[in-house]
LUMTORBA-703952 format. One record per residue (C-alpha): residue in three letters; x, y, z; residue number from 1. Coordinates in Angstrom, 3 decimals. Example, Ala and Ser with C-alpha at 12.3 -4.5 7.8 and 13.67 -1.06 7.14 Angstrom:
// LUMTORBA-703952
residu, c1, c2, c3, num
ALA, 12.300, -4.500, 7.800, 1
SER, 13.670, -1.060, 7.140, 2
***
This chain:
// LUMTORBA-703952
residu, c1, c2, c3, num
MET, 79.432, 113.936, 102.901, 1
LYS, 78.140, 115.588, 106.261, 2
ARG, 78.591, 119.454, 106.305, 3
GLY, 80.846, 119.740, 108.712, 4
PHE, 83.473, 117.397, 106.802, 5
TYR, 83.653, 120.173, 104.260, 6
THR, 84.220, 122.541, 107.106, 7
ILE, 87.135, 120.503, 108.461, 8
ILE, 88.721, 120.477, 104.705, 9
ALA, 88.599, 124.343, 104.609, 10
ALA, 89.955, 124.526, 108.156, 11
GLN, 92.674, 122.249, 107.168, 12
PHE, 93.556, 124.015, 103.900, 13
PHE, 93.814, 127.215, 105.322, 14
SER, 96.000, 126.264, 108.310, 15
SER, 98.560, 123.870, 105.935, 16
LEU, 98.589, 126.897, 103.245, 17
ALA, 99.753, 129.324, 106.020, 18
ASP, 102.301, 126.447, 107.302, 19
ASN, 104.102, 126.377, 104.006, 20
ALA, 103.826, 130.004, 103.241, 21
LEU, 105.405, 130.484, 106.740, 22
LEU, 108.617, 128.469, 105.819, 23
ILE, 109.484, 130.701, 103.093, 24
ALA, 109.138, 133.774, 104.849, 25
ALA, 111.087, 132.202, 107.921, 26
ILE, 114.055, 131.782, 105.463, 27
ALA, 113.748, 135.137, 104.226, 28
LEU, 113.710, 136.439, 107.819, 29
LEU, 116.908, 134.637, 108.766, 30
ARG, 118.702, 135.855, 105.429, 31
GLY, 117.423, 139.251, 106.403, 32
LEU, 119.444, 138.818, 109.893, 33
HIS, 122.461, 137.551, 108.187, 34
GLU, 122.330, 134.162, 110.250, 35
PRO, 124.791, 131.386, 109.363, 36
PRO, 123.642, 129.345, 106.364, 37
TRP, 123.225, 126.050, 108.917, 38
MET, 120.175, 127.923, 110.429, 39
THR, 118.125, 127.294, 107.354, 40
PRO, 117.748, 123.992, 107.628, 41
ALA, 117.871, 124.130, 111.411, 42
LEU, 114.541, 125.885, 110.695, 43
LYS, 112.671, 122.433, 109.655, 44
GLN, 114.261, 120.570, 112.686, 45
SER, 112.912, 123.142, 115.188, 46
PHE, 109.382, 122.898, 113.477, 47
VAL, 109.370, 118.859, 113.437, 48
VAL, 111.068, 118.279, 116.682, 49
SER, 107.488, 118.674, 118.439, 50
TYR, 106.317, 115.867, 116.104, 51
VAL, 108.779, 113.504, 117.703, 52
VAL, 108.967, 114.762, 121.411, 53
LEU, 105.226, 115.053, 121.428, 54
ALA, 104.421, 111.954, 119.588, 55
PRO, 103.268, 109.907, 122.719, 56
LEU, 101.054, 112.903, 124.154, 57
VAL, 99.373, 114.914, 121.202, 58
GLY, 96.946, 111.965, 120.501, 59
ALA, 95.752, 112.080, 124.141, 60
PHE, 95.452, 115.803, 123.876, 61
ALA, 93.266, 115.567, 120.701, 62
ASP, 91.117, 113.057, 122.236, 63
SER, 90.571, 115.241, 125.449, 64
MET, 87.949, 117.506, 124.001, 65
PRO, 86.066, 118.015, 121.101, 66
LYS, 88.279, 118.062, 117.942, 67
GLY, 87.299, 121.447, 116.320, 68
ARG, 88.316, 123.174, 119.798, 69
VAL, 91.615, 121.284, 119.451, 70
MET, 92.462, 122.555, 116.194, 71
LEU, 91.175, 126.043, 117.083, 72
ILE, 93.808, 126.018, 120.250, 73
THR, 96.477, 124.925, 118.052, 74
ASN, 95.924, 127.522, 115.484, 75
ALA, 96.148, 130.321, 118.220, 76
ILE, 99.270, 128.640, 119.031, 77
LYS, 100.592, 129.376, 115.669, 78
ILE, 99.372, 132.647, 115.461, 79
VAL, 101.388, 133.309, 118.717, 80
GLY, 104.571, 131.801, 116.926, 81
CYS, 104.288, 134.169, 113.888, 82
ALA, 103.801, 137.091, 116.324, 83
MET, 106.801, 136.365, 118.064, 84
MET, 108.628, 136.487, 114.898, 85
LEU, 107.378, 140.113, 114.696, 86
PHE, 108.784, 140.905, 117.883, 87
ASP, 112.342, 140.092, 117.197, 88
VAL, 111.965, 136.622, 119.043, 89
HIS, 114.386, 134.332, 116.920, 90
PRO, 113.063, 132.940, 114.124, 91
LEU, 114.136, 129.235, 115.230, 92
LEU, 112.391, 129.601, 118.544, 93
ALA, 109.141, 130.979, 117.203, 94
TYR, 109.130, 128.532, 114.191, 95
GLY, 109.645, 125.700, 116.987, 96
LEU, 106.260, 127.188, 118.583, 97
VAL, 104.452, 126.916, 115.512, 98
GLY, 105.630, 123.414, 114.913, 99
LEU, 104.194, 122.599, 118.491, 100
GLY, 100.985, 123.970, 117.350, 101
ALA, 101.035, 121.673, 114.016, 102
ALA, 102.100, 118.711, 116.019, 103
ALA, 99.040, 118.709, 118.007, 104
TYR, 96.770, 119.661, 115.217, 105
SER, 97.746, 116.857, 113.158, 106
PRO, 95.926, 113.872, 115.215, 107
ALA, 92.837, 116.182, 115.666, 108
LYS, 92.308, 116.611, 111.683, 109
TYR, 92.443, 112.705, 111.007, 110
GLY, 90.529, 111.675, 114.364, 111
ILE, 87.612, 113.856, 113.827, 112
LEU, 87.096, 111.959, 110.395, 113
THR, 86.523, 108.719, 112.322, 114
GLU, 84.139, 110.418, 114.762, 115
LEU, 82.090, 112.387, 111.971, 116
LEU, 81.632, 109.689, 109.232, 117
PRO, 81.019, 105.888, 108.871, 118
PRO, 83.976, 103.675, 107.981, 119
GLN, 82.835, 103.052, 104.266, 120
GLN, 83.494, 106.838, 103.565, 121
LEU, 86.825, 107.115, 105.522, 122
VAL, 88.967, 106.224, 102.348, 123
VAL, 87.343, 108.826, 100.272, 124
ALA, 87.432, 111.442, 103.337, 125
ASN, 91.206, 110.869, 103.918, 126
GLY, 91.553, 111.180, 100.085, 127
TRP, 90.108, 114.729, 100.387, 128
ILE, 91.936, 115.581, 103.380, 129
GLU, 95.224, 114.577, 101.427, 130
GLY, 94.291, 116.407, 98.470, 131
ALA, 93.494, 119.530, 100.320, 132
THR, 96.919, 119.491, 102.265, 133
VAL, 98.536, 118.789, 98.777, 134
GLY, 96.847, 121.774, 97.222, 135
SER, 97.779, 124.124, 100.079, 136
ILE, 101.397, 122.819, 99.836, 137
ILE, 101.687, 123.954, 96.195, 138
ILE, 99.606, 126.950, 96.939, 139
GLY, 101.300, 127.824, 100.156, 140
VAL, 105.129, 127.399, 98.873, 141
LEU, 103.922, 129.734, 95.751, 142
LEU, 102.391, 132.197, 97.914, 143
GLY, 105.496, 132.611, 100.363, 144
GLY, 107.643, 133.248, 97.575, 145
ALA, 105.357, 135.750, 95.861, 146
LEU, 104.868, 137.502, 99.378, 147
ILE, 108.515, 138.260, 99.831, 148
THR, 109.021, 139.533, 96.141, 149
PRO, 110.049, 143.332, 95.863, 150
ARG, 106.694, 144.207, 93.727, 151
VAL, 104.312, 142.379, 96.534, 152
SER, 106.242, 143.649, 99.494, 153
THR, 106.301, 147.212, 98.283, 154
VAL, 102.618, 147.101, 98.170, 155
LEU, 101.992, 145.610, 101.822, 156
LEU, 104.748, 147.692, 103.213, 157
GLY, 103.043, 150.861, 101.822, 158
PHE, 99.826, 149.997, 103.973, 159
ASP, 99.496, 151.534, 107.637, 160
PHE, 97.066, 150.212, 110.214, 161
PRO, 95.388, 153.268, 111.398, 162
VAL, 95.788, 154.379, 115.247, 163
ILE, 98.114, 150.670, 115.603, 164
ASP, 101.706, 151.118, 115.014, 165
LEU, 103.203, 147.189, 114.241, 166
PRO, 106.385, 146.141, 113.805, 167
ILE, 106.315, 145.345, 110.075, 168
ASP, 108.940, 147.266, 108.018, 169
THR, 110.394, 144.413, 106.087, 170
PRO, 109.178, 142.264, 103.497, 171
PRO, 109.542, 139.074, 105.575, 172
ALA, 107.461, 140.600, 108.172, 173
ALA, 104.815, 141.809, 105.979, 174
ALA, 104.618, 138.623, 104.613, 175
ILE, 104.430, 136.828, 108.219, 176
THR, 101.374, 139.389, 108.883, 177
ILE, 99.307, 137.968, 105.907, 178
ILE, 100.124, 134.567, 106.987, 179
MET, 98.743, 135.107, 110.268, 180
ALA, 95.534, 136.363, 108.774, 181
LEU, 95.430, 132.947, 107.153, 182
TYR, 95.913, 131.136, 110.494, 183
LEU, 93.147, 133.467, 111.805, 184
ILE, 90.769, 132.571, 108.927, 185
ALA, 91.775, 128.674, 109.616, 186
ALA, 90.959, 129.626, 113.721, 187
ILE, 87.517, 131.043, 112.585, 188
ILE, 86.389, 128.137, 110.649, 189
ASN, 87.266, 125.959, 113.129, 190
GLY, 84.740, 127.406, 115.370, 191
PHE, 82.190, 126.175, 113.140, 192
ILE, 83.104, 122.230, 113.283, 193
PRO, 80.397, 120.621, 114.918, 194
ASP, 80.646, 118.663, 117.971, 195
THR, 80.387, 114.754, 117.246, 196
GLY, 79.254, 113.904, 120.745, 197
VAL, 81.935, 111.451, 121.137, 198
ASP, 82.990, 110.981, 124.500, 199
HIS, 86.323, 112.558, 124.950, 200
ARG, 87.486, 110.969, 128.292, 201
VAL, 91.054, 109.590, 127.840, 202
PRO, 92.059, 106.316, 129.120, 203
SER, 94.921, 108.219, 131.275, 204
LYS, 96.371, 111.689, 131.871, 205
ASN, 99.661, 110.298, 133.248, 206
PRO, 102.246, 111.212, 130.562, 207
LEU, 104.283, 107.908, 131.697, 208
TYR, 101.020, 105.679, 130.856, 209
LEU, 100.691, 107.406, 127.536, 210
ILE, 104.572, 107.192, 126.751, 211
ARG, 104.570, 103.238, 127.576, 212
GLU, 101.145, 102.765, 125.726, 213
PHE, 102.900, 104.286, 122.624, 214
ALA, 105.909, 102.304, 122.712, 215
HIS, 104.006, 99.285, 122.905, 216
CYS, 102.126, 100.263, 119.617, 217
VAL, 105.594, 101.128, 117.779, 218
ALA, 106.953, 98.070, 119.125, 219
LEU, 103.952, 96.041, 117.639, 220
LEU, 104.636, 97.989, 114.152, 221
TRP, 108.219, 97.125, 114.060, 222
ARG, 107.469, 93.277, 114.687, 223
ASP, 105.204, 93.151, 112.101, 224
ARG, 106.848, 92.592, 108.492, 225
LEU, 104.668, 95.036, 106.426, 226
GLY, 105.042, 97.374, 109.259, 227
GLN, 108.496, 97.468, 109.185, 228
ILE, 108.458, 98.126, 105.599, 229
THR, 105.980, 100.949, 106.236, 230
LEU, 107.955, 102.556, 108.977, 231
ALA, 111.429, 102.126, 107.428, 232
THR, 110.569, 103.486, 103.602, 233
THR, 108.315, 106.367, 105.335, 234
THR, 111.264, 107.627, 107.699, 235
LEU, 113.797, 107.638, 104.974, 236
PHE, 111.504, 108.986, 102.392, 237
TRP, 110.746, 112.073, 104.478, 238
GLY, 114.114, 112.354, 105.814, 239
ALA, 115.412, 112.607, 102.373, 240
GLY, 112.637, 114.789, 101.395, 241
ALA, 112.800, 117.351, 104.251, 242
THR, 116.788, 117.590, 103.589, 243
LEU, 116.288, 118.438, 99.769, 244
GLN, 113.691, 120.941, 100.271, 245
PHE, 116.593, 122.907, 101.588, 246
ILE, 119.482, 121.693, 99.505, 247
VAL, 117.297, 122.688, 96.293, 248
ILE, 117.207, 126.315, 97.193, 249
ASP, 120.871, 126.650, 97.476, 250
TRP, 121.239, 124.517, 94.425, 251
ALA, 118.658, 126.700, 92.646, 252
ALA, 120.892, 129.643, 93.529, 253
ARG, 124.384, 128.212, 92.343, 254
SER, 123.150, 126.153, 89.386, 255
LEU, 120.217, 128.415, 88.140, 256
SER, 120.762, 131.707, 89.708, 257
LEU, 117.580, 131.832, 91.013, 258
ASP, 116.606, 133.900, 93.927, 259
LEU, 114.422, 132.696, 97.368, 260
SER, 111.505, 133.390, 95.775, 261
GLN, 111.888, 131.982, 92.138, 262
ALA, 113.533, 128.943, 94.039, 263
SER, 110.259, 128.468, 96.038, 264
MET, 108.372, 127.917, 92.568, 265
LEU, 110.618, 124.843, 92.339, 266
GLN, 109.064, 123.218, 95.214, 267
GLY, 105.520, 124.225, 93.980, 268
VAL, 106.578, 122.098, 91.005, 269
VAL, 107.246, 119.161, 93.051, 270
ALA, 104.098, 119.620, 95.045, 271
VAL, 102.472, 119.321, 91.530, 272
GLY, 104.107, 116.091, 91.028, 273
VAL, 102.870, 114.768, 94.285, 274
ALA, 99.539, 115.362, 93.431, 275
VAL, 99.727, 113.833, 90.433, 276
GLY, 101.486, 110.862, 92.014, 277
ALA, 98.530, 110.606, 94.505, 278
LEU, 95.934, 110.470, 91.824, 279
LEU, 98.057, 107.860, 89.966, 280
ALA, 98.430, 105.621, 92.982, 281
ALA, 94.775, 105.916, 93.886, 282
LYS, 93.624, 104.869, 90.578, 283
PHE, 96.425, 102.109, 89.848, 284
VAL, 97.744, 100.786, 93.302, 285
THR, 95.737, 98.716, 95.349, 286
LEU, 96.420, 98.171, 99.207, 287
ARG, 97.373, 94.624, 98.161, 288
ARG, 100.196, 95.704, 95.514, 289
SER, 101.563, 98.482, 97.678, 290
VAL, 104.641, 96.953, 98.319, 291
ASN, 105.184, 96.548, 94.433, 292
VAL, 105.632, 100.643, 94.278, 293
LEU, 109.309, 100.482, 95.879, 294
PRO, 111.408, 100.194, 92.952, 295
VAL, 109.649, 103.809, 92.189, 296
GLY, 111.542, 105.147, 95.109, 297
ALA, 114.777, 104.021, 94.047, 298
ALA, 114.340, 105.035, 90.722, 299
MET, 113.426, 108.514, 92.356, 300
GLY, 116.755, 108.370, 93.997, 301
VAL, 118.389, 108.056, 90.819, 302
VAL, 116.581, 110.830, 89.199, 303
VAL, 117.690, 112.977, 92.056, 304
MET, 121.306, 112.674, 91.536, 305
VAL, 120.950, 113.299, 87.843, 306
MET, 119.909, 116.971, 88.961, 307
ILE, 123.618, 117.605, 89.262, 308
PHE, 123.961, 117.870, 85.720, 309
VAL, 121.244, 120.250, 85.310, 310
THR, 122.354, 124.098, 84.696, 311
***
C-alpha cells in the first residue's frame, strides 16, 4: 500500500472516533438540559438528514477538489458544530451541522481510494477502511461513555485554560471539548493526504442536473434484481439499527439499572460483534453467495426480541 493510504486510514479513524463519542456526549447534554425524551432519538435524525437531503450533491462536491482538502473542510465543519454546543446552541441544530460535515466527508474517504490505488487493491483497501471504522465505533462509544463519568469529568473540569475563559462547566461540555480535539487531529492528518493528480472537474455544477443524474442511478439500482435486495435490506437493517441504538439505552436503564455511561458499553459490545461478523463474512461469504446470508438477518431479529426477557 502507498504511504498516503495509511494517512487516510488514520484520518478516518480519528474522525469516526469523534463522531461516535460525540453522540454519547450530546445525549448527556440533552439530559442535562432536561429536554423531553423524544429529543434523544431525534439527535440521530438531525445527524443523518444531511445524508438523505444532500445525497445527490455531496458526491459532486467531493469530486470538485482534492479529496484531502474535502476531508479537511468537512472536519472543520464538525468542529464548528461542537463549538455551537459549547456556546448554548441547541444540541439538535449543532449535531445536525456535524451530520452535514459527515455526509460530505463520506464520499471523499471512499472516492480517494480509487484515485490512489490500483483496482486489484481496492477490496483490501475497503477492508482496511471498514476495519478502522468499526474499531473507531467501538472505542468511540466507550470513550464517550468514559468522558461523562464523574471520575473523568471531574478531572477535565478541574483543568483551566490559561488566559482564555471557555464555557466548559459541565461534564458533557468537557467531553465535547476533548472530542473537538479529536476532530482537530483528524483535520491535521487530512493536510498530509497527498494530491493524487486526478482532474477534479465535475460534469456539471447545476444542482438540478446532479439531482436528475442521481435519480437515474437510483432507478437503475431498483430495477436490478440484486440491487433491489441490496437497497431494501440495507435500508431496513440500518433503520432498525438506528432505532435500537436509542431503545437499548432506555432498556438498559429500566431492565438493567444502568446509567448512560454504562449503557454505552453495551453499544461497544455490539460493535465488537460487528467486527467479528465482518471478519467471518470476509473469510466465508463470497460475493456470489452473499444473498445466502439473508436468513441470518431474520435470526438476528428473533434474538433482539429475546432481549425482552433479559434482566
